[in-house]
C-alpha positions in Angstrom: 39.2 13.1 -57.9 36.3 11.9 -60.0 34.7 14.4 -62.3 31.5 15.9 -61.0 28.3 14.5 -62.4 25.9 16.8 -64.2 22.2 17.3 -63.6 19.8 19.0 -66.0 16.7 20.4 -64.3 15.1 23.1 -62.3 15.6 23.4 -58.5 11.8 24.0 -58.2 10.9 20.6 -59.6 10.2 17.9 -57.0 11.8 15.3 -59.2 15.0 17.3 -59.5 15.0 18.1 -55.8 14.8 14.4 -54.9 17.9 13.7 -57.1 19.8 16.8 -55.7 19.0 15.6 -52.2 20.5 12.2 -52.9 23.6 13.8 -54.3 23.9 16.2 -51.3 23.3 13.5 -48.7 25.8 11.2 -50.3 28.4 14.0 -50.7 28.6 13.6 -54.5 30.0 16.6 -56.4 27.7 17.8 -59.2 27.1 20.6 -61.6 23.7 21.7 -62.7 22.1 23.1 -65.8 19.1 24.7 -64.1 16.4 24.6 -66.9 12.7 23.9 -66.9 11.7 21.2 -69.5 9.5 23.7 -71.3 12.5 25.6 -72.6 14.8 22.7 -73.5 16.4 22.9 -77.0 17.0 20.0 -79.4 20.0 18.9 -77.5 17.8 18.5 -74.5 15.4 16.4 -76.5 18.2 14.1 -77.6 19.2 13.7 -74.0 15.7 13.4 -72.7 13.4 12.0 -75.4 10.3 12.5 -73.3 11.4 16.0 -72.5 11.4 15.4 -68.8 13.7 16.5 -66.0 15.9 15.5 -64.3 18.6 14.2 -66.5 21.8 12.8 -64.9 25.1 12.7 -66.9 27.9 10.7 -65.5 30.7 10.5 -68.0 29.3 8.8 -71.1 26.2 7.6 -69.1 23.0 9.5 -69.6 20.1 8.6 -67.3 16.5 9.8 -67.3 13.7 9.5 -64.6 14.3 10.5 -61.0 13.7 7.1 -59.6 16.1 5.4 -62.0 18.7 8.1 -61.2 18.3 7.7 -57.4 18.6 3.9 -57.6 21.8 4.3 -59.7 23.3 6.7 -57.2 22.4 4.3 -54.4 24.1 1.4 -56.3 27.2 3.4 -57.2 27.5 5.3 -53.9 25.9 3.0 -51.3 27.0 5.0 -48.2 25.0 6.5 -46.6 22.2 4.2 -47.8 18.9 5.9 -48.6 17.0 2.6 -49.1 16.0 0.2 -46.3 18.0 -2.9 -46.0 15.0 -5.1 -45.3 13.5 -6.4 -48.6 10.0 -5.7 -47.6 10.7 -2.2 -46.4 12.8 -1.5 -49.4 9.8 -2.5 -51.6 7.5 -0.3 -49.6 9.9 2.6 -49.9 10.0 2.2 -53.7 6.2 2.1 -53.7 5.9 5.3 -51.7 8.4 6.9 -54.1 6.3 5.7 -57.0 3.1 7.0 -55.4 4.8 10.4 -54.9 6.1 10.5 -58.5 2.9 9.6 -60.1 -0.2 10.5 -57.9 1.3 13.4 -56.0 2.9 14.6 -59.2 -0.5 14.7 -60.8 -2.4 16.4 -58.0 0.3 18.6 -56.4 2.3 19.5 -59.5 0.1 19.4 -62.5 -3.3 20.3 -60.9 -1.9 22.8 -58.4 1.6 24.1 -58.9 1.4 24.2 -62.7 -2.0 25.8 -62.7 -1.3 28.5 -60.2 2.4 29.0 -60.9 4.1 27.7 -64.0 1.2 28.2 -66.3 0.9 31.8 -65.5 4.7 32.4 -65.2 5.7 30.7 -68.5 2.6 30.8 -70.7 0.7 33.8 -69.4 -2.5 31.7 -69.1 -5.0 31.6 -66.3 -5.5 28.6 -64.1 -8.3 26.1 -64.5 -10.0 27.1 -61.2 -12.3 24.1 -61.2 -9.3 21.8 -61.5 -7.5 23.6 -58.7 -10.6 23.5 -56.4 -11.1 19.8 -57.0 -7.4 19.1 -56.2 -7.5 21.1 -53.0 -10.9 19.9 -51.8 -11.0 16.3 -52.9 -7.8 14.8 -54.4 -5.1 16.1 -52.1 -7.1 15.3 -48.9 -7.7 11.8 -50.2 -3.9 11.4 -50.8 -3.1 12.7 -47.4 -5.6 10.3 -45.8 -3.8 7.4 -47.5 -0.3 8.6 -46.6 -1.2 9.4 -43.0 -2.2 5.8 -42.5 1.2 4.6 -43.9 3.3 6.6 -41.4 4.5 5.7 -37.9 3.4 8.0 -35.0 6.8 9.8 -35.1 9.9 9.9 -37.2 10.7 8.9 -40.7 8.7 6.2 -42.5 11.2 3.4 -41.7 13.0 4.9 -38.7 16.1 6.0 -40.7 15.8 8.6 -43.5 15.0 6.9 -46.8 14.0 7.7 -50.4 10.4 7.5 -49.3 10.7 10.4 -46.9 12.7 12.5 -49.5 10.1 11.8 -52.2 7.0 12.6 -50.2 8.4 15.8 -48.7 9.7 17.0 -52.0 6.3 17.2 -53.6 4.8 19.1 -50.7 7.7 21.5 -50.8 6.9 22.4 -54.4 3.2 22.8 -53.5 4.3 25.3 -50.9 5.3 27.7 -53.6 1.6 28.2 -54.4 0.8 28.5 -50.7 -0.4 25.0 -50.1 0.4 23.7 -46.6 -0.6 20.4 -44.9 -3.2 20.9 -42.2 -1.3 19.6 -39.2 -4.4 19.2 -37.1 -5.9 16.8 -39.6 -2.7 15.1 -40.9 -0.2 15.5 -38.1 2.1 12.6 -39.2 2.5 13.9 -42.7 3.0 17.5 -41.6 5.7 16.4 -39.1 7.4 14.2 -41.7 7.6 17.0 -44.2 9.0 19.4 -41.5 11.6 16.8 -40.4 12.8 16.2 -43.9 12.9 19.9 -44.8 14.9 20.6 -41.5 17.8 18.4 -42.8 20.9 20.6 -43.5 21.0 19.3 -47.1 17.4 20.2 -47.7 17.8 23.6 -46.1 20.7 24.3 -48.5 18.5 23.4 -51.4 15.6 25.4 -50.0 17.7 28.5 -49.7 18.6 28.3 -53.4 15.0 27.6 -54.4 13.7 30.6 -52.4 16.2 32.9 -54.2 15.2 31.9 -57.7 11.5 30.9 -57.5 10.3 34.3 -58.8 13.3 35.0 -61.1 12.6 34.7 -64.8 14.1 31.5 -66.3 16.5 33.4 -68.5 18.0 35.1 -65.5 18.2 32.2 -63.1 21.6 31.0 -64.3 23.2 34.3 -63.5 21.6 34.5 -60.1 22.8 30.9 -59.3 26.4 31.8 -60.5 26.3 34.8 -58.1 25.3 32.4 -55.3 28.3 30.2 -56.0 26.4 27.3 -57.4 28.5 24.9 -59.6 27.0 25.2 -63.1 27.6 23.3 -66.2 29.7 25.0 -68.8 26.9 25.0 -71.3 23.1 24.9 -71.2 20.5 22.9 -73.1 17.9 25.6 -72.3 17.0 28.8 -74.0 14.5 27.6 -76.5 11.0 29.4 -76.6 8.7 27.9 -74.0 6.6 25.1 -75.3 4.5 22.5 -73.5 6.0 19.2 -72.8 6.4 16.6 -70.1 8.0 17.3 -66.7 
């Protein structure tokens, strides 16, 4: 049996969640070092020079960036496929993944979740309320208007589940931790898509773990996960004092 791959990163991160979803859906064994990038030590910096999560380690191979990792997993473990076979649809799926990683990452993670959650939890700082208000009232609605127009009336973006669906839903899942929910009366297609993705057994398994640790201090999460039976790496690259960095 092949040795399990290792993932470095927090379950709460949408970027990590996307990678874990790919691993779960493809039935790939993995171990996790559940750290936030803010507490990564110097070994973490060597593995992730931009101090971002997730990091995937497969033998001697070290990969950064969730999109790069997911494409690698697709190439190495092509069944079940999470990318459309049609070249045009595959390109669109990658674009929606990129849109999620960049724009939704900006407005949902950095301007909402970080301000209302991580900033207070890790750094004991107050949120930039003007930034949060602008995100809620202007930037997130504009993003949802765009995405609503990209979706079919029902079902996943391309009929079958793809990386596009996983990416979009993952960011709104993280936003949910600071009580943001899509208004289904205004954006019914996006609300239904997120619900459909989060109803998948693999996503429910991840969500159950997330719910159990989201309010647990970082230094205690590893022990909680061990009690839950999560496969952990033998060592951690976390534990350093919290400092600002990239995702």
